[in-house]
Structures are given as structure tokens and as C-alpha cells.
N, C-alpha and C positions, 0 to 999 in steps of 0.2 A: 489301120493306125499301127505304127511300129513303136513298141514300148521299150524303154531302156531304164537303166539305173545309173546314178552318179553318186559317188562317195566323195565328199569335199572336206578339206581342212583349210580353214580361212585364217590367215596370219595377219598380224598388225594390231592396231587399236580397235578391237572388235568386241570387247566385253564392256558392259556398262554404257552402251550407246544404243540400246534397243535393237541390236542386230538380230537376235533370235525372234523377237516379236515381228519385226519387219520381214524376216525371212519366212515366217509362217504366213503372214498376209500375202506375200508374193507367191508362195507355193499354192495357197488356196486359190488365188486369182488365176493361176496357170493350171489349176485342177491336178496338182501333183500330190502324191502321198509320200509319207516318210516321217523323218524327225530331224530336229536340230538341238544341239546342246553346247554348253560351255565346257571346255576342258580345263583341268588344273594348270596347264602350261600357258594359259592365256589365249589359246586358239578357240575357234568355234568350229564344230564338226557337224556335218549334215549328211543325210542320205535321202535322196529323192528318187521317186519312180514315176513314170508316166510317159506320155507321148514324147518321142525323141526331140521334136522341135521345141516343146515346152520345157523340157529338161535343159536344153541348151540355153534358152532364155533365162532360166533360173541361174545357171552357171555364170552367164554373162552378168546378171544382176549382182551376184556374189562378189564380183571383182570391184564393185562400187559400194554396195551395201547402203545402209541408211545415211542421212546427211552427216552425222557426227562421227561416222566410222572412218578410219584411215587404213584401208586394206593394203598390205604390203605384198601378199602373194596368196594364191589359191591353188592348192594341190588337188587335182581331180583324177579319180579312177573310175572308169566307165565299165559297165558290165550289163548283162541281160537282166531284165526285170524279173523279180521273183514273185510278185503279187502278194507279198506277205503283209502289206499295209492296207488299211481301209481309209485312213485320213492322214493329215499331217499334224504332228504334235511337237510341242516344246518338251524335251526330255529333261 
């Protein structure tokens, strides 16, 4: 299994629509570790690590998000997994 890491900044109407809770559920479903948080500028930021295919599924999900979200853009930076996380949390 090839492990990878993705750092995401999700832009649009993504706060106040259960984006973080939905992202946590999706990450847990995909067996990913990391975190998600709201930023003061209205974006949602996440870092996920795990199997490359599962990370890509998470990234694809982030382009849609939960039903009430309106995602305008997702900036993604990929790198090697560090193994620093044991589970996925809302920060």
C-alpha cells in the first residue's frame, strides 16, 4: 500500500453547513488520518494521510462536500505521508 498526504484548502460556502463533520465521517469511512478545521477567512482546511487511492477519493469528495455546501475551489498540495496522526479529528 502506497501512503500519501494531502493538504487541502476548500473555498466557497463551506462553513456552517456541517462540512467538517461530514469530512470527518468521510475520512473515517476511507480509513484516513489527519484533521479538518475552519479558518477565519471562511475556508475549511484539512490534512489527510493514508492509502493514495483513498486520499484521492477524499479529495474528490471535498470538491462536492455535504449537501448544503457550495464549493468554489479546492487547493490541494500533495506530499509523502509522515505518519504523525493516529486518527482523524475536527480541530
